[in-house]
Structures are given as C-alpha cells and as structure tokens.
N, C-alpha and C positions, 0 to 999 in steps of 0.2 A: 538908532539899537532900536526905537520904536518901529519902524519898517519889517525889521527881521524877525523880532516877535510878531508883528502880524502876519506877516508870512510862512513861519513856522505853526502857526497856531489856524492857518488856513489847510497846511499840508495834514494836520493831525486831525482836522475838523474831518478830513474824507474817512475818518475813522471813530466817531462821534459815537456812537455804540458803546465800542468797549473805551473810551473814556470818559463818558457818563457812567460805563458802570465798574471803572477807578474811583470815582466823585462817591457813588453811591458806596462803595464799599470801605472807603475812607471813612465816610462821614458813620454811616454805623458803627464801624470798627472806633473810633472817636468815641461816640456817644456810651458805646456798650462800657468802657474803660472809662468812662467820665463817670458810671454809677460804681463803679470798684471801690474807691474812696470811701464811696459813702455807705456801701455797707459796711468793709470794713470799720469804719469810724460807728456803725449802728451796732456792730457784734462788741466792739470796745465797752460801749454804755452800757450794753446789755448784761456783760462780764464786770464791771465795774461796779450797776445797781447789785445784782445777786452776791457780791461780795460784800459791800454795804448794807443789803436787807437781808440776810440772812442764808441765802442760796441762789444759785446761780440758773436758770434754766439753759441747761444745754440742749436740748432738743429745738428752742428758739435761734440760740448762736450757733447749732449746726446748719440750720436753715439757711440764715443768713449767710455764711460762710461756704453753703453749697451754694447757694443763687451768686455768690461772687467770683467762685471757681467757675460758674456755667459762664459769665458777662466776661469775664479773661477768656475765657476758652473760644466761644464763639467772635471776639475779638480777634485772635488771632487767626482763625480761619479766613476772617475778613481780610487781614493782610493778607495773608498767602494767596488768594484771591486778586486783590487788588496787583500785585507783584505779577504774577501773571499776567494779566489782562495789559498793563504797562508795557510787559516786554514782548509781548505781540504785536501791539497799538504802535509802537517803537520801531520795531521790524520790518510791520508792513510797509510803514513811512517812508524808512531808508530803503525796502524794495523799488519804491517808486523812484526813487532820488534816485540812486543807482542809474535804471532805469533811463528817466529824463538825463543824466549826464550823458550816459553812452549815446542817445538819441542826438544831444545837443552837439557833441563831440563831430560826428557827422555831420553837422549842417554848421558850423563854424568856418570860414574860407580859410585857407592856409598861410594866408598873411597874418592873424591872430598867432599863431604857431611860431612863423620867424625869429621873433625878440622874445622868445620863452624860452626855457630850458625845460625839457619834457617831463626832468624828475619833480619840476616847481606846478606842473600842471598835473601829475599823476598824484602828488601828493595832496592835490585836494577833494580827488575822486577818492584816496584810499586814505591816507591819515585823517583830513578833515572831515570827512561823512563819519569816519568811526568815533573819532572824537564828539562828533554832533550826537552820535547814537546814544554812545553812553552818557551823556550829558544829559537827554530829554528823556533816558530810562531810570534815571536816578533822580531824575528831576519830576518825573511822574510819580516814582516809587514813594519818594521821600519829602517832595513838596505838599503834596497833598494834607495828609495826617499832619506836620506841625501846623499848617496852618488853619485846620478845623480844632486841632488843639487847643488853639490858643483864643478862639469864642468860646468853646465848649468851657473849658477848666475856668476862664476867666467868668461866667456863667453862672458854674458852679461853686465858684467861690463866694458871688454875691449872693448865692443862697444860702449860703451856710453863714456868712458874716460878712455883710458889704463893709462894716467900717474898715475891716484887715483887706477885703478887697480893694477901696480905695489906697491902702499904701503901696498893695501890690503895683499899683498902676502908677506909681510914681516913678519907677527907673524903665517905663516901657518905653517913652520917647524916646532917652539917650540911649537903649538899645536899638531904635531904629534909624536914628542919627548917624551910629557909628558903622553898622551896616550899608547903608546908603553911601557916605564919604567912601569907605573902604571900596563899596562895588565900582564908584567911578572910577577911581585908580585903577583895579584891577583889570579894566575892559581893554585898554591900551596896552597893556602888560602883555596879556595872554596872544594881542592881537600880533605885538614882536616877537612874540614864543613860537605861532604857529607861523608866520611869516619865515623866519629864520630854520626852521623844521624845513619848509619846502625848499630853501634854498639848497639846504646840506645837503638834500635829497638828490634835487638836481644835479650837486656837484659829486655824487657819489655816481649816481647812473651814466655822467659822463666819462668820469673816469674808471669806470669798471668796461665800457663800449669801449673806450680807446686802449686799453692798459696794454697792449701789445707794442701800441707807438711810444707811447712814455714810457716802454721798459728800452726799447730800440734807442732812441734819443736820450736815455739818460736823466730824464725829468722827473724821479721819483722825490727828490728832496723837495723841487717846487709845490709838487701836488699834495705831498706828507703839508708842507707849511702851509697848501691853503686850505686844506681838510684842515690845521690844527686853529687857524682863522676861523672859521665857519663852526666849528664846534666850541670855539670859545667863547662865539654870540649868544650861540645857541643855548650853552649854559649860562650866560650871564643875565638873557633873558628870561632863561627856564628858573632862575635863584630870584630874580626880580616879580616874577610871578608868582612863585610860591611863595615867597617871604607877605605878599601884602593877602596873599587867600588864609595862610596860614594863621595869620597876626589879628586875624576876626573872632574866629573862639573865644581866644583867650581874655580878649576883652571883653566879649559877652559874658563869657562864664564870669568875670569881678563881676561883672551889673545882677549877675544871677546873684549871687552869695552877697552880694550887698543889699538887695531885695530880701535876701533868705534872712538877714539879721534883722532886719525891719520887720520883717511879720513874726520872727519870734521876739521881741521885745514888745510889740502892741498888742501880740497873742496872749502872753502872757502876763499883758496886765488885766486884761479880758476876760481870763481864765481865772485869777486872784480874786476877780469883784465880781462873778458868778453870771458875767456875760456870755460866755460861752464855756459848752461841755468838754471834759478831757477828750470825747472820742470826737465833737466839733472840731480841737483845734487839730488833735492826728490828722481828720480827713482833709481841714484846710492846706497843710503844711504839705501833705500829698501834693494837694491839687496845686498849691503853690512850685512844688517841683518840676510836674507836669507842666504848668504854665511856662513857666522859664525855660526849660529845657526844648521847647521848640526854637524860639531864640534864637540859641546856640545853636541848635541844627540849621535853620535858614544860616543864620552866619556863615556856618561850614560849606554850604552849599555856594555862596555868594561868586567863589572863586571859579567853582565848575560851571556854573552858570555864564560867567561871563567867559570863560573859556570856550563854551558849546557856541555863544553867540560871536564868538570871534572867529571860529570856524563856518558857523554858518552865513557869516559874512562873505567869507571867503568861496564857498561853494554857490552861493547866492551870485556872486560876483561873475562867476564862470557862467554859469545857466544864463545869464544877463547880457552877454558876450553878443556883439553884432552876429548876425548869422547871412552868410550868402544867399543872394536871391533866390527866391521862390519857383520851383519848376512851375512853368505855364499848368494853367486848369487843362485845358486841350492841346498837349504837345504834339508836334507834328511827327512822324513818322516817315522821313525819306529813307526809299531801299534800292536807291542806284547803286551804280556800279565805284562809288567812293569817291569823287571828283571834291578837291577840298580848293578853295578860293579865300584866298586873305584880300579884305578890300581897303585901304587906305587904315590900315588899325593902328592904333595908337596905345600905348599902355606905360603905366610908371607904378611902383610901389608905393610911391607918396605923389601927390598930385602935383608938388614944386620939384620933381624930379623925374621926369620923362624918363625912359629906358627905350622904348619902341616909338616910332612918330612916322605914321605916312606910310607903312609897310603893304606891299601891296605884291601879290605871289601867288599862283595858279599850279595844281599836282593834279596831275590826269589820272586816269584809273590804269593802272598797268606800268606808271610811269615810278621811277625812284627822285626823290630829289634829293641830295645830300647840301647840311648847312654846314658851312667850317666859319673861321674866324676866328681871331685872338681871344682870351679867357675874358669875360664880362660882356662879350659882345651881343649877347641874347638868343644866340642857339639853343639854348633848356628852353628858355623862356616862351619862346616861338611855341614849340611844341606843347606845354604846358597851357596855352592858351589856348589849343586847339582842344585840349581834355579839359577847358573850363576849370583848370583846376586855380586860376584868377579870372578874373574879367576885366575885358577890355575899356580902355576909357573912351576909344572911339574908334570910327569905322564899325565894320561886320566882319564876322567869318562864314561861310557857306560850307554848306556837306550836302552835293548833288542839287545845289539850287536855294535849299533851304537854310534859311539863319539859326545857327546852331544856338542860338539863345530861345529861340521856339521850341529845341527839342528838352525831353529831360536828362539830367545828367546821365542818369543810369541807359535811358536807350545811344546816348550818342556814346557812351564808353563801351558800350557791348559792341559797337561795331569796330574800335580800333584793340588793336594789340599792343602792349608795349614787351621791351627789354630794356632793361637801364642799366647803367654801369655801376652803381650799388645794388646788388642782388639782395634780396629779401626771399626768407626761406622761412616758415612757421615751424610751430612743433608738431609733427607729424611724419609717415613713411615719406620715403622719395617718389613713392606711386601718387601719393596724394598731394605731394606738392606740385606735383607735374599735373595733375589733375584739375589743380585750380584755375587753367584756363579753361576748364569746359567744363558744367555741371552733367554727374552721369554718365562720364566717360566710362569706357570698359575698358580690363585688360587690354586687350588688343590694340584699340587707339593708344594709351599712355605706351607703349611698348613701339609702336611705329613712331611716335612723334619722338622718342628717346632716341630712335635709330635716325631720325631725320635731321634731329640736332648732332649726331654723332656722342650721345650720350651713353648710351646704353651700354656698352664694350665696359666702360668702367665701372659703370652700375654693376653689371655681371661679378665682378672679380669684388665686390664689398659680401659679406659675411651672410649677408640677409637680400641681398638682390634689391628688388625693389620695394622690399618691405624692411626697408633698412632706416630706422627712424633718426631724424634730425630737426634740430632748433635751430634758429635764426643764428647763435654763434658756433653753430658744430664746427668743432675746428677736424675734425677727420676730415674733410672734403678740400681741396685748394680751391683758391678764389677761382680759378678757370673751371673747375668741376661744378662750381656754386653755380657759376655764368651759363654753362653748356644747360643745366635742368630749367633755367629760366627761360633760356630759348628752346628747349624742348616745351614749354609752358605754351609759351606762344605760339610754337607750330600744331598744336592742339585745340587752341583757340581758334584759328581759323579766321580770324578778323579780315574786313573788308579793307582796312585802312591799318600802317603797321607803324611803329615808332621806333626808331632803334638809336639810343642813345649809349653810345661807346658800347654797342653791346659786345664786340670781342675781343675787347680793349684786355682782358686776364686771360685769355687762351695763348697758347704758344703757337708759334709760327704754323706748323704743322697743320695743327689742329684747326688755326683760323682760317689758312687754306681750304679745308674742309667744310668746316661752317659756311664759308661765304660762297661754297655752291650750294650748299643747303639752301642758305636764303635767296642766292638768285631761285629758284625754283620756287620757296615759299614767295617770294616778293611777285612773282608771275602773274597778271592780271590784275595786283593788286596795287592801290597806293602807298605808297613807301615814302617817311619822312628817316635822315640818316641824320645824326650827327654824332658829326666827327674830327678827331684832332689826327688821325693817322691817314694820311691823304694817300696813301697807300691803298685804302679797303674801299674808297670810293670812285678811282678811276674808272670804273664804268656805268655809273651814274649817266641818268637823262640829262638830268639838270644839277648843276651844280651851284648852289646861292651863297658867297662869301659875304657875309656878315660884318658889319664896321661901327661901333657907336649905336647902335639898333635900328639901321639903316641897309639895307641891301646896295653893297658897293658894287657888284657887280654879278652876271649871272651866264651861264652856258656850259658847255662840256668841257672837260677836261683839256682836250686839246683847244678849242676856241680859248681858254682861259689863260692856256699857258704861254699862246701867241699873241694874245695880248697883251701879255708883260705887267699887268697889274696885281694888283693884292693878292688873289690868289697864287700867281708864279714866286711872287715873293715869298708866301709860306711855303710853298712847295719845293724851294729853292733851301731855304732856311733847313727843312727838314731832312732833304738830302743832300747839301754841299760836302758830309764829309764821306759819302759813299763812292 
C-alpha cells in the first residue's frame, strides 16, 4: 500500500502549486475558525461582567461579535477556494492518468488480453479511475482541514486551560487505534469489491456482444443464472466493505461522547473552584467539539480512502503490465515490391507449448499464397506474426530483405492491408468507415473503392447512401454487407501486401464470384496471403500452403497438391465429397 500511496503522491506532485494552495487555504481556514470560539467566549465574559457590574458595554461586545463573523466568513471563503483547487488538481491528474492508460493499452502485447475479459480491463480504465478520482477529491477537500483542526484545536485548548486539554487527550489514542484496525480490514474488502465489479462488467459486456447467439441457442436461463451468481458475489463484497467502513464512525462518536463527558465533569469542577471562567469553559467546550469532530470525519473517510487505494492498485497494475518490445531508434524503411520470407520461424503463446516450429516460406510480389489446414493448425497465427501482433520465438521474418523487427510497427503495418472474417465498423458514416483505409481520401476515391468491392449498389439503396451512420453493432446491414465495406476499405488502402483471412466467408455465392474477380485485380503486382477454409476460393492461388500442427505439411499449386493425394487432397475430398 505504501508503494501505491507514494505513486499517487508522485502523480499529484505535478500539481504541486494547486496542492500547496489547498494546504494553505485549509491552514488559514482552520486558524481563523480556531479564533471564533475564543472571540465568542470573550463576548460571553464581557456580557457576564457587564450584568454583574451594572452595565454591558454593547459597543465592545458588538466589536467582538463582528470580528467573529469576519473570521468565520473568511474561513468559509478559504473552504470554497480549497475545494475548487482540489477539484482542479485531481481532474488534471486524472486526465494524465487516462492518457497514460490509453497509451499503455497500445503498448501492451495482444497476448496480455487473450486471457482477460474486455469488460474487466475496461472496468479498470473507467470504474476504477472514477472511483480513485472521487476518493482523491474528497481526501484533498476533506482530509486537510480535519488534520489541521486536530492540532489547531488542541493548541487552543492548551491555551485556554491545559489541565482540561490533558483530559481531552485521553481518548485520542483510542480513536487512532480504532481507525487503524478498521482501516486494515477495509482495504482487502474494497479490493474484493472492485475485483467483482470488473468481473461482472466483463460478463455483461460478453453477454451483450453475443446476445443473438444466446437467444438462438436458448441459453438465457444459464446467462441469467451466471449473472445472478456474479451479482450476488458483488453484493456480498459490497456489503462486507460497507459494513466495515460504516462501523468506524459510530465507534469514533462513542469515543468523542465519552471525551465530552469527562471534560464536562472536570470543567464543572474548575468553574466552581474559580480556576476557569464561564466564557472560558464555553470556548473550551466548542474547541473540544471541534477537536473530536475531525476524528469522526477522518474515521468516516477510512473506507473511502481504502476504496480509492484498492482502485489505484488495479490501475497501476495495468500501467505496470509488460509491454511489447519497443521500436528501434532508427527503423529501417524498405520500399521494395513486397517480398516476404519466413526463415526458420518458431512461435508459441507460452514457452513450453510451441505452436509453430522451424517454418520457412517465401512469397513473391504479385503472387498469392493461400494458407489452408485444419482449425488450430496456425494459419491465422502465421499472418499475425507477419503483422507483429505477436513476437516470434526464433528465426526471422523479412520484408524486401529487411528483418521486420528492425522496422517500426507503424511503418510495417502501413504496407499491409487486411480483410478479416470478423468485420469491424466504428461509429461513423459508411464513407468514413471505408476511408479508414486511407487518410485524406476523397469522396471519388471512396466511391471507386466501393464499386471495386461491389458494395456501391447496396450502399446507394440506403436512405442516406454513403452518409448513412453506422456503429460496430449495426443491425441494419447484413454480415455480408459489412464484409463488403471492409473489402472496400482494403481496396482504398492500396497496400503492397494483402492479408485476407476468410474475407468472403459471409457473402453469397454470386457476390463471392464478383468479389473474387475484384480481388484478382487487387492482388495483381502485390504479395497476397489468403487464409481460407473454403478451398473453392483459392484454386487459382500461385502457392497453396497446407499447415498441420504448426508446420508446413506440403505446398504447391492446386493441381499439384491434388495429384500428390496428401493432406490437401483429403481436405478437398472432405469438402466436395457430397457434390
């Protein structure tokens, strides 16, 4: 926890001027508030002396009361200034923290996300950051004043009557001990609370994304049951955390009331013996209340602070996640025709379970390399390695003779266009989604790309045509129409290398034939990698690579592989046996 507190301190340290202003405003406000009871006690003594002496000096009493009003007014202004500066300091820090998280997510290798639900990661970026901000804001706004008040009021109590001040100190150790013990129990409880919050968010995000499949397979009851279990766990964690945090303040109030009783008894004895004036005991009672109150305030904040620290640990854990290897300081910039070579490449998601071993493959410019094989053979992984979505464990991959690890990732990927089986559309118009393939594309270029992908016809039937708004879950388009848009995006990008991962799996037979013709034009003079399950789509490939268990089982043209009667022939026969 000390490490987390130190890191939060460093993050806030960049707003040191605002934090210093918060501290200064809090200190001035407390000092002025501390003068208030003393002035009111002075006014009481003036009134009593006047009554007993035959006349009240109303002018003197008025001046004292006016001074009390003045110090309380200035103290209030200091509190307002402190709150505004605290909000500004925390929000600036949170803005930088969100920026750091956004940058971090793009530097984390894809393998980090493979074993985590997206909703759980998003919860750290949203819920945990918001909770941390609320905790810090309240801590800066409400923690400074109570801390200053404790010492200021204690000093004033010693100034008014030191024997009574010693009595007031009796309960202080008890209050500190209660807060410390309850705080230790609150920290893990709030950690569980935010962990279960992230898990439930992940479940909700997953179920929302797949709601159509859930309904199609009639799994609503199981999903509701899983949600109910996650909701129950979150409710239990919330209850445990809140019970601990809310139990602190009543215990502190008990200690405060016991302290008040002791002061009343001792103060009464001092007044009757002449050791303290009535105005003095009045002032002391006010100081006593203001001395005990901060302990209760601090105790009520223990749960909030522990909740914020639990969220901070989850945020820092994401910020400390391992990063992908950095780009070279002086990256190479090969500008050849797009010759790709895999040289003895080995890869595994974990070191003890290799997926690809000693694989070698060459792809010439203008050639199409089709990659086929059973599920799990490593087909998609192979093209992911070319894009450096994962780092290879051995060997090397070259582009136009240059090792791709010597290139920047942005430079490498700018030369590669992708069309995936899983379409991705973002919130924007159809034209903007197609233009994602090339920055600054004109409307004419966008329309030309759509025509090349045979998407122009259905686009023009939509109410707003190319200006029709979409989002990633848009249900107004079929899966095939979405895929045509991603194909148009690839046409517009005009890359040197194409990666087509089941790019026509969602289009109908007639459209597939048209798209295949367009793809043939697009692949001309480019290096193309086509991952396919439907062997009918890759018969004209220059080289067909058959993968099995992470290795190349055989390679050749369609006719050569059929004649060899090997793995490819068996896959082909299995697909077309019923025809």
